[in-house]
C-alpha positions as a Markdown table, in Angstrom:
| # | Residue | x | y | z |
|---|---|---|---|---|
| 1 | Met | 31.8 | 22.7 | -4.0 |
| 2 | Pro | 29.8 | 19.5 | -3.8 |
| 3 | Leu | 26.1 | 19.0 | -4.7 |
| 4 | Ser | 23.6 | 16.3 | -4.9 |
| 5 | Ser | 22.5 | 15.2 | -8.3 |
| 6 | Asn | 20.1 | 12.7 | -9.5 |
| 7 | Glu | 21.3 | 10.0 | -12.0 |
| 8 | Glu | 19.1 | 9.9 | -15.1 |
| 9 | Lys | 18.4 | 6.2 | -14.9 |
| 10 | Gly | 17.1 | 5.1 | -11.6 |
| 11 | Asn | 16.6 | 8.3 | -9.8 |
| 12 | Leu | 19.3 | 7.5 | -7.2 |
| 13 | Ser | 20.7 | 10.4 | -5.2 |
| 14 | Ser | 24.4 | 10.6 | -6.0 |
| 15 | Cys | 27.1 | 13.2 | -4.7 |
| 16 | Val | 28.7 | 14.9 | -7.7 |
| 17 | Phe | 31.8 | 17.1 | -7.0 |
| 18 | Asn | 33.6 | 19.9 | -9.0 |
| 19 | Gly | 37.0 | 18.8 | -10.4 |
| 20 | Asp | 39.2 | 21.7 | -9.4 |
| 21 | Leu | 41.8 | 19.9 | -7.4 |
| 22 | Leu | 41.8 | 16.7 | -9.6 |
| 23 | Ser | 42.2 | 18.8 | -12.6 |
| 24 | Ser | 45.5 | 20.3 | -11.3 |
| 25 | Val | 46.9 | 17.2 | -9.8 |
| 26 | Leu | 46.0 | 14.3 | -12.2 |
| 27 | Pro | 46.9 | 15.3 | -15.7 |
| 28 | Pro | 50.6 | 15.7 | -15.1 |
| 29 | Leu | 50.6 | 12.2 | -13.3 |
| 30 | Leu | 48.4 | 10.5 | -16.1 |
| 31 | Ile | 50.7 | 12.0 | -18.8 |
| 32 | Val | 53.8 | 10.5 | -17.0 |
| 33 | Glu | 52.1 | 7.2 | -16.6 |
| 34 | Phe | 51.0 | 7.1 | -20.1 |
| 35 | Val | 54.3 | 8.0 | -21.9 |
| 36 | Leu | 56.5 | 5.7 | -19.6 |
| 37 | Gly | 53.8 | 2.9 | -19.6 |
| 38 | Val | 53.4 | 2.8 | -23.3 |
| 39 | Val | 57.2 | 3.0 | -24.1 |
| 40 | Gly | 58.1 | 0.3 | -21.3 |
| 41 | Asn | 55.3 | -2.1 | -22.1 |
| 42 | Gly | 55.6 | -1.6 | -25.8 |
| 43 | Ile | 59.3 | -2.5 | -25.8 |
| 44 | Ala | 58.5 | -5.4 | -23.4 |
| 45 | Leu | 56.0 | -6.8 | -25.9 |
| 46 | Trp | 58.4 | -6.4 | -28.8 |
| 47 | Ile | 61.0 | -8.2 | -26.8 |
| 48 | Phe | 58.7 | -11.0 | -26.0 |
| 49 | Cys | 57.4 | -11.4 | -29.5 |
| 50 | Phe | 60.7 | -11.2 | -31.5 |
| 51 | His | 63.6 | -11.7 | -29.1 |
| 52 | Phe | 62.5 | -14.0 | -26.4 |
| 53 | Lys | 62.9 | -17.6 | -27.4 |
| 54 | Pro | 62.1 | -20.2 | -26.3 |
| 55 | Trp | 59.0 | -19.3 | -24.2 |
| 56 | Lys | 58.4 | -20.8 | -20.9 |
| 57 | Thr | 55.2 | -20.9 | -18.6 |
| 58 | Ser | 56.4 | -17.8 | -16.8 |
| 59 | Thr | 56.9 | -16.1 | -20.1 |
| 60 | Val | 53.3 | -16.4 | -20.9 |
| 61 | Phe | 52.1 | -14.9 | -17.8 |
| 62 | Leu | 54.8 | -12.0 | -18.2 |
| 63 | Phe | 53.6 | -11.4 | -21.8 |
| 64 | Asn | 50.0 | -11.2 | -20.7 |
| 65 | Leu | 50.8 | -8.8 | -18.0 |
| 66 | Ala | 52.6 | -6.5 | -20.5 |
| 67 | Leu | 49.4 | -6.8 | -22.7 |
| 68 | Ala | 47.1 | -5.9 | -19.9 |
| 69 | Asp | 49.3 | -2.9 | -19.0 |
| 70 | Phe | 49.6 | -1.6 | -22.6 |
| 71 | Leu | 45.8 | -1.8 | -23.1 |
| 72 | Leu | 45.2 | 0.2 | -19.9 |
| 73 | Asn | 47.6 | 2.8 | -21.0 |
| 74 | Val | 45.8 | 3.4 | -24.3 |
| 75 | Ile | 42.7 | 4.8 | -22.2 |
| 76 | Leu | 44.8 | 7.3 | -20.1 |
| 77 | Pro | 44.9 | 10.1 | -22.7 |
| 78 | Phe | 41.1 | 10.2 | -22.7 |
| 79 | Arg | 41.1 | 10.3 | -18.7 |
| 80 | Thr | 43.8 | 13.1 | -19.0 |
| 81 | Asp | 41.6 | 15.2 | -21.4 |
| 82 | Tyr | 38.7 | 14.6 | -19.0 |
| 83 | Tyr | 40.5 | 16.0 | -16.2 |
| 84 | Leu | 42.0 | 18.8 | -18.2 |
| 85 | Arg | 38.5 | 20.0 | -19.0 |
| 86 | Asn | 37.8 | 20.1 | -15.5 |
| 87 | Lys | 35.9 | 16.7 | -15.4 |
| 88 | Asp | 33.9 | 17.3 | -18.6 |
| 89 | Trp | 33.5 | 14.1 | -20.8 |
| 90 | Ile | 33.2 | 14.9 | -24.5 |
| 91 | Phe | 33.3 | 11.4 | -26.0 |
| 92 | Gly | 29.8 | 10.2 | -25.5 |
| 93 | Asp | 28.0 | 7.8 | -23.3 |
| 94 | Met | 29.0 | 4.6 | -24.9 |
| 95 | Phe | 32.7 | 5.3 | -24.9 |
| 96 | Cys | 32.5 | 6.4 | -21.3 |
| 97 | Ser | 31.3 | 2.9 | -20.4 |
| 98 | Ile | 33.9 | 1.3 | -22.6 |
| 99 | Ser | 36.9 | 3.3 | -21.2 |
| 100 | Leu | 35.8 | 2.7 | -17.7 |
| 101 | Phe | 35.5 | -1.1 | -18.5 |
| 102 | Met | 38.9 | -1.0 | -20.2 |
| 103 | Leu | 40.4 | 0.5 | -17.2 |
| 104 | Ala | 38.8 | -1.9 | -14.7 |
| 105 | Met | 39.3 | -5.0 | -16.9 |
| 106 | Asn | 43.1 | -4.3 | -17.4 |
| 107 | Arg | 43.6 | -3.3 | -13.8 |
| 108 | Thr | 42.1 | -6.6 | -12.7 |
| 109 | Gly | 44.1 | -8.5 | -15.4 |
| 110 | Ser | 47.3 | -6.8 | -14.2 |
| 111 | Ile | 46.6 | -8.0 | -10.7 |
| 112 | Leu | 45.8 | -11.4 | -11.8 |
| 113 | Phe | 48.8 | -11.9 | -13.8 |
| 114 | Leu | 51.1 | -10.4 | -11.1 |
| 115 | Thr | 49.7 | -13.1 | -8.7 |
| 116 | Ala | 50.2 | -15.7 | -11.3 |
| 117 | Val | 54.0 | -14.8 | -11.7 |
| 118 | Ala | 54.4 | -14.9 | -7.9 |
| 119 | Val | 52.5 | -18.3 | -7.7 |
| 120 | Asp | 54.7 | -19.6 | -10.7 |
| 121 | Arg | 57.9 | -18.7 | -8.7 |
| 122 | Tyr | 56.5 | -20.1 | -5.6 |
| 123 | Phe | 56.0 | -23.6 | -7.0 |
| 124 | Lys | 59.4 | -23.7 | -8.7 |
| 125 | Val | 61.3 | -22.6 | -5.6 |
| 126 | Val | 59.3 | -24.2 | -2.7 |
| 127 | His | 57.9 | -27.3 | -4.6 |
| 128 | Pro | 60.4 | -27.9 | -7.5 |
| 129 | His | 59.0 | -31.5 | -8.0 |
| 130 | His | 55.2 | -30.5 | -8.1 |
| 131 | Leu | 53.5 | -31.7 | -11.0 |
| 132 | Ile | 52.3 | -28.2 | -12.1 |
| 133 | Asn | 56.0 | -27.4 | -12.8 |
| 134 | Thr | 55.9 | -29.9 | -15.8 |
| 135 | Lys | 53.0 | -28.1 | -17.5 |
| 136 | Ser | 53.5 | -27.3 | -21.1 |
| 137 | Val | 53.6 | -23.7 | -22.4 |
| 138 | Thr | 50.3 | -24.5 | -24.2 |
| 139 | Lys | 48.6 | -25.2 | -20.9 |
| 140 | Ala | 50.0 | -22.0 | -19.6 |
| 141 | Val | 48.3 | -20.3 | -22.6 |
| 142 | Tyr | 45.1 | -22.0 | -21.4 |
| 143 | Thr | 45.6 | -20.6 | -18.0 |
| 144 | Ala | 46.2 | -17.1 | -19.2 |
| 145 | Cys | 42.9 | -17.2 | -21.4 |
| 146 | Ala | 41.0 | -18.3 | -18.2 |
| 147 | Leu | 42.5 | -15.4 | -16.2 |
| 148 | Trp | 41.5 | -13.0 | -19.1 |
| 149 | Val | 37.9 | -14.5 | -19.0 |
| 150 | Leu | 37.8 | -14.1 | -15.2 |
| 151 | Ala | 38.9 | -10.4 | -15.5 |
| 152 | Ile | 36.3 | -9.7 | -18.2 |
| 153 | Ser | 33.5 | -11.6 | -16.3 |
| 154 | Leu | 34.3 | -9.6 | -13.2 |
| 155 | Thr | 34.1 | -6.2 | -14.9 |
| 156 | Val | 31.7 | -6.5 | -17.8 |
| 157 | Tyr | 28.9 | -5.1 | -15.8 |
| 158 | Leu | 30.3 | -1.6 | -16.3 |
| 159 | Leu | 29.1 | -2.0 | -19.9 |
| 160 | Thr | 25.4 | -2.6 | -18.8 |
| 161 | Lys | 24.7 | 0.9 | -17.6 |
| 162 | Ser | 25.4 | 4.6 | -18.1 |
| 163 | His | 28.1 | 6.1 | -15.9 |
| 164 | Leu | 27.5 | 9.9 | -17.0 |
| 165 | Phe | 26.4 | 12.5 | -14.4 |
| 166 | Phe | 25.5 | 16.1 | -14.8 |
| 167 | Asn | 27.2 | 18.9 | -13.0 |
| 168 | Gly | 25.8 | 22.1 | -14.5 |
| 169 | Asn | 27.1 | 22.3 | -18.1 |
| 170 | Leu | 29.7 | 19.6 | -17.4 |
| 171 | Thr | 29.3 | 15.8 | -18.1 |
| 172 | Gln | 31.1 | 13.7 | -15.7 |
| 173 | Cys | 32.2 | 10.1 | -16.4 |
| 174 | Asp | 33.1 | 8.1 | -13.4 |
| 175 | Ser | 32.3 | 4.4 | -12.3 |
| 176 | Phe | 33.0 | 5.1 | -8.6 |
| 177 | Thr | 30.2 | 7.6 | -7.4 |
| 178 | Ile | 29.1 | 8.1 | -3.9 |
| 179 | Cys | 25.4 | 7.1 | -4.0 |
| 180 | Leu | 23.6 | 7.9 | -0.9 |
| 181 | Ser | 21.2 | 5.1 | -1.7 |
| 182 | Ser | 23.5 | 2.2 | -2.9 |
| 183 | Thr | 22.3 | -0.3 | -5.6 |
| 184 | Ser | 23.6 | -3.9 | -5.9 |
| 185 | Ala | 25.8 | -2.7 | -8.9 |
| 186 | Asp | 27.5 | -0.2 | -6.7 |
| 187 | Ser | 28.0 | -2.6 | -3.9 |
| 188 | Trp | 29.4 | -5.2 | -6.3 |
| 189 | Asn | 31.8 | -2.5 | -7.7 |
| 190 | Asn | 33.1 | -1.6 | -4.4 |
| 191 | Ala | 33.4 | -5.1 | -3.0 |
| 192 | Leu | 35.2 | -6.4 | -6.1 |
| 193 | Phe | 37.7 | -3.4 | -6.1 |
| 194 | Val | 38.7 | -4.2 | -2.5 |
| 195 | Leu | 38.4 | -8.1 | -2.6 |
| 196 | Glu | 40.6 | -8.5 | -5.8 |
| 197 | Phe | 43.4 | -6.6 | -4.0 |
| 198 | Cys | 43.0 | -8.3 | -0.7 |
| 199 | Val | 42.9 | -11.8 | -2.1 |
| 200 | Ser | 45.6 | -11.3 | -4.6 |
| 201 | Leu | 47.9 | -9.6 | -1.9 |
| 202 | Ser | 47.4 | -12.3 | 0.6 |
| 203 | Ile | 48.5 | -14.9 | -2.1 |
| 204 | Val | 51.5 | -12.9 | -3.2 |
| 205 | Leu | 52.6 | -12.3 | 0.6 |
| 206 | Tyr | 52.3 | -16.1 | 1.2 |
| 207 | Cys | 54.4 | -16.8 | -1.9 |
| 208 | Ser | 57.0 | -14.2 | -0.9 |
| 209 | Cys | 57.3 | -15.4 | 2.8 |
| 210 | Ser | 57.4 | -19.2 | 1.7 |
| 211 | Ile | 60.2 | -18.6 | -0.8 |
| 212 | Ala | 62.1 | -16.4 | 1.9 |
| 213 | Trp | 61.7 | -19.2 | 4.4 |
| 214 | Lys | 62.9 | -21.8 | 2.0 |
| 215 | Leu | 65.9 | -19.7 | 1.4 |
| 216 | Lys | 66.6 | -19.3 | 5.1 |
| 217 | Val | 65.8 | -22.9 | 6.2 |
| 218 | Asn | 67.9 | -24.7 | 3.5 |
| 219 | Leu | 70.7 | -22.1 | 3.6 |
| 220 | Leu | 70.5 | -21.4 | -0.2 |
| 221 | Asp | 72.0 | -18.0 | 0.0 |
| 222 | Lys | 74.6 | -18.9 | -2.6 |
| 223 | Gln | 72.1 | -20.0 | -5.2 |
| 224 | Ala | 71.5 | -17.2 | -7.5 |
| 225 | Arg | 68.3 | -18.5 | -9.1 |
| 226 | Ile | 66.8 | -18.5 | -5.5 |
| 227 | Arg | 67.9 | -15.1 | -4.6 |
| 228 | Lys | 66.5 | -14.0 | -8.0 |
| 229 | Ala | 63.0 | -15.5 | -7.2 |
| 230 | Val | 63.1 | -13.5 | -3.8 |
| 231 | Lys | 64.0 | -10.3 | -5.5 |
| 232 | Leu | 61.1 | -10.8 | -8.0 |
| 233 | Val | 58.3 | -11.6 | -5.6 |
| 234 | Thr | 59.6 | -8.8 | -3.3 |
| 235 | Val | 59.3 | -6.4 | -6.3 |
| 236 | Val | 55.8 | -7.7 | -6.8 |
| 237 | Val | 54.8 | -7.1 | -3.2 |
| 238 | Val | 56.2 | -3.6 | -3.1 |
| 239 | Met | 54.3 | -2.8 | -6.2 |
| 240 | Phe | 51.0 | -4.2 | -4.8 |
| 241 | Val | 51.4 | -2.1 | -1.7 |
| 242 | Val | 52.5 | 1.3 | -3.4 |
| 243 | Cys | 50.2 | 1.1 | -6.3 |
| 244 | Phe | 47.0 | -0.6 | -5.1 |
| 245 | Leu | 46.8 | -0.1 | -1.1 |
| 246 | Pro | 46.2 | 3.6 | -1.1 |
| 247 | Ser | 43.2 | 3.5 | -3.1 |
| 248 | Asn | 41.8 | 0.5 | -1.3 |
| 249 | Val | 42.3 | 2.3 | 2.1 |
| 250 | Thr | 40.4 | 5.5 | 0.8 |
| 251 | Arg | 37.5 | 3.3 | -0.6 |
| 252 | Ile | 37.1 | 1.5 | 2.8 |
| 253 | Leu | 37.1 | 4.8 | 4.5 |
| 254 | Ile | 34.2 | 5.9 | 2.2 |
| 255 | Trp | 32.5 | 2.6 | 3.2 |
| 256 | Ile | 32.9 | 3.3 | 6.9 |
| 257 | Lys | 31.5 | 6.8 | 6.7 |
| 258 | Lys | 28.5 | 5.7 | 4.5 |
| 259 | Gly | 27.9 | 3.0 | 7.4 |
| 260 | Lys | 27.4 | 5.9 | 9.7 |
| 261 | His | 24.5 | 7.0 | 7.6 |
| 262 | Ile | 26.0 | 10.5 | 6.9 |
| 263 | His | 23.7 | 12.1 | 4.0 |
| 264 | Asp | 25.8 | 15.3 | 3.5 |
| 265 | Cys | 27.7 | 15.3 | 0.3 |
| 266 | Ala | 30.2 | 17.9 | 1.6 |
| 267 | Ala | 31.4 | 15.2 | 4.2 |
| 268 | Tyr | 32.6 | 13.0 | 1.4 |
| 269 | Glu | 34.4 | 15.5 | -0.8 |
| 270 | Ala | 37.9 | 15.0 | 0.7 |
| 271 | Leu | 37.6 | 11.3 | 0.6 |
| 272 | Asp | 36.3 | 11.4 | -3.0 |
| 273 | Asn | 39.2 | 13.5 | -4.2 |
| 274 | Gly | 41.5 | 11.2 | -2.2 |
| 275 | Phe | 40.2 | 8.2 | -3.7 |
| 276 | Tyr | 40.6 | 9.5 | -7.4 |
| 277 | Ile | 44.1 | 10.6 | -6.8 |
| 278 | Thr | 45.1 | 7.2 | -5.1 |
| 279 | Ile | 43.3 | 5.3 | -7.9 |
| 280 | Ser | 45.4 | 7.0 | -10.5 |
| 281 | Leu | 48.3 | 5.8 | -8.6 |
| 282 | Thr | 47.2 | 2.3 | -9.6 |
| 283 | Tyr | 48.1 | 3.0 | -13.2 |
| 284 | Leu | 51.7 | 3.4 | -11.8 |
| 285 | Asn | 51.6 | -0.3 | -11.8 |
| 286 | Ser | 51.5 | -0.4 | -15.6 |
| 287 | Met | 54.5 | 1.9 | -15.7 |
| 288 | Leu | 56.6 | -0.1 | -13.1 |
| 289 | Asp | 55.7 | -3.7 | -14.4 |
| 290 | Pro | 58.8 | -3.6 | -16.6 |
| 291 | Leu | 60.8 | -3.9 | -13.4 |
| 292 | Val | 59.1 | -7.3 | -12.9 |
| 293 | Tyr | 60.2 | -8.4 | -16.5 |
| 294 | Tyr | 63.6 | -7.0 | -15.9 |
| 295 | Phe | 64.0 | -9.0 | -12.7 |
| 296 | Ser | 62.6 | -12.1 | -14.1 |
| 297 | Ser | 64.9 | -13.0 | -16.9 |
| 298 | Pro | 68.6 | -12.3 | -17.7 |
| 299 | Thr | 67.5 | -12.4 | -21.4 |
| 300 | Phe | 65.0 | -9.8 | -21.1 |
| 301 | Lys | 67.3 | -7.7 | -18.9 |
| 302 | Lys | 70.0 | -8.0 | -21.8 |
| 303 | Tyr | 67.7 | -6.9 | -24.6 |
| 304 | Tyr | 65.9 | -4.1 | -22.3 |
| 305 | Ile | 69.4 | -2.6 | -21.5 |
| 306 | Ala | 70.2 | -2.9 | -25.4 |
| 307 | Val | 67.1 | -1.1 | -26.3 |
| 308 | Leu | 67.4 | 1.7 | -23.9 |
| 309 | Ser | 70.9 | 2.3 | -25.0 |
| 310 | Leu | 69.7 | 2.4 | -28.6 |
| 311 | Arg | 72.1 | -0.5 | -29.6 |
| 312 | Leu | 69.2 | -2.5 | -31.2 |
| 313 | His | 68.5 | 0.2 | -33.7 |
| 314 | Lys | 71.7 | -0.4 | -35.3 |
| 315 | Lys | 71.9 | -3.1 | -38.2 |
| 316 | Glu | 73.2 | -6.3 | -36.6 |
| 317 | Asp | 76.2 | -7.8 | -38.3 |
| 318 | Pro | 76.8 | -11.6 | -38.7 |
| 319 | Ser | 79.0 | -11.7 | -35.6 |
| 320 | Ala | 76.4 | -9.9 | -33.6 |
| 321 | Glu | 73.7 | -12.4 | -34.6 |
| 322 | Gly | 75.8 | -15.2 | -33.7 |
| 323 | Thr | 76.4 | -13.8 | -30.3 |
| 324 | Ser | 72.6 | -13.3 | -29.9 |
| 325 | Asp | 71.8 | -16.8 | -31.0 |
| 326 | Arg | 74.4 | -18.2 | -28.5 |
| 327 | Asp | 72.9 | -15.9 | -25.8 |
| 328 | Thr | 69.4 | -17.2 | -26.6 |
| 329 | Thr | 70.5 | -21.0 | -26.7 |
| 330 | Arg | 71.8 | -20.3 | -22.9 |
| 331 | Thr | 68.3 | -18.9 | -22.0 |
| 332 | Pro | 66.8 | -22.1 | -20.7 |
| 333 | Ser | 69.5 | -22.7 | -18.3 |
| 334 | Ala | 70.0 | -19.3 | -17.2 |
| 335 | Asp | 66.2 | -18.7 | -17.0 |
| 336 | Arg | 64.9 | -21.8 | -15.3 |
| 337 | Leu | 62.8 | -19.9 | -13.0 |
């Protein structure tokens, strides 16, 4: 049952909805995303830090992708609690803004680093002699820092205002609200959400098509490293479409309906529920990103399989260490992409 509510700061008429549907659908999904995301990305960070040597430029982007996903997963238990309480936020105004900022910032960071991974593969396959392929790991770290600064600067506005809304005795905490009188902040929030996806997807699709065309034109079917690059960018494209496209479609549909100057909150309830269900699908990205790491490196694949089979929990004997060292030594040649 929707109702119109006034935001405490600004007196802007906003649509506030009860969370009956979301409270039954989202908690199981968020719990699964949290558990698998923390385990998958936690193992990935451990492998990158302690077992993945030497690092290359692509490793820097993959590590930061895992870091962005892990930080996003940290917030999911609080959102799960929020929906279990039928959309009642009990952690205060400040942490509401911080949690929404963390979700948005790390979602943006994940998109940026997925795009960086695809671009890195594109240059190494399509333009193998380009100057960018000679950049050092240090310069890749600087690039990663710049991407973090970009992600923070695009989402820091979420820390500048309250996102609490009151629905009876419930306190709701959401950054995407349907305001019948839109502000510049709301317009920026919506535009950023759609543009970051569309621009990044366009770049990833271009990289994917270029690598596939390179494979076809040069008849490189027998080169394993080229096929590996195609598989990697294909995984990235599929993840973009599955995880990010649905929420962008529902957000655009809300825009279109608002453009028709419909001022009845009841007309937006189905779309609002659809948006919050589909935006929760974006967190699947953090759960599925270990697939990107898996397809990116034989060394990572070896350690990931070992961890999942619990073999790394056993004390390594000298012969095992020797084998591990020899495998790591082969990493640069096996892992040139």
